[in-house]
C-alpha positions as CSV (number, residue, x, y, z in Angstrom):
1,X,-12.7,-32.0,-12.9
2,X,-10.1,-30.9,-9.5
3,X,-11.6,-31.6,-6.5
4,X,-12.3,-28.8,-3.8
5,X,-8.8,-29.6,-1.9
6,X,-6.7,-29.3,-4.8
7,X,-8.5,-26.3,-6.0
8,X,-7.3,-24.9,-2.3
9,X,-4.1,-26.1,-2.6
10,X,-3.7,-24.4,-6.4
11,X,-4.9,-21.4,-5.3
12,X,-2.5,-20.8,-2.2
13,X,0.0,-21.6,-4.1
14,X,-0.6,-19.0,-6.6
15,X,-1.1,-16.7,-3.9
16,X,1.9,-17.8,-2.2
17,X,4.2,-17.5,-5.5
18,X,2.7,-13.6,-6.8
19,X,3.7,-12.4,-3.4
20,X,5.5,-9.2,-3.8
21,X,4.7,-9.1,-7.7
22,X,0.8,-8.6,-7.2
23,X,-0.4,-5.4,-5.7
24,X,-2.5,-5.5,-2.6
25,X,-5.6,-3.4,-1.8
26,X,-2.8,-2.4,1.6
27,X,-0.9,-1.8,-1.2
28,X,-2.8,0.4,-2.8
29,X,-3.9,1.9,0.7
30,X,-0.8,3.1,1.5
31,X,0.4,4.3,-1.9
32,X,-2.5,6.4,-2.1
33,X,-2.2,7.3,1.8
34,X,1.8,8.5,1.2
35,X,0.5,10.4,-2.4
36,X,-2.3,12.4,-1.0
37,X,0.1,13.1,2.0
38,X,3.2,14.8,-0.2
39,X,0.6,17.0,-1.6
40,X,-1.4,18.6,1.8
41,X,1.3,17.9,3.6
42,X,4.5,18.9,2.7
43,X,5.3,22.9,1.8
44,X,8.2,24.8,0.6
45,X,8.2,28.1,1.8
46,X,11.2,30.6,2.1
47,X,13.6,28.1,1.0
48,X,12.9,25.6,3.7
49,X,10.4,22.3,3.7
50,X,7.9,21.7,6.3
51,X,6.3,18.6,7.2
52,X,3.4,16.8,9.0
53,X,3.8,14.5,11.4
54,X,2.6,11.8,8.8
55,X,1.5,9.2,12.7
56,X,-0.1,12.2,13.8
57,X,-3.5,13.1,12.1
58,X,-4.0,17.2,12.4
59,X,-0.4,17.9,13.5
């Protein structure tokens, strides 16, 4: 059986090793936000695209 310290070190190692490979909750939230932004904030009308500013809500 591994000691708690060894388990902690291994967990931190695998978290470091998987950086950029696994998707974090923060990345999932950003992906969802950008998909929502694309569908609700970008419009094509009369041959032109208009887009709301993504950093200003209700603008």
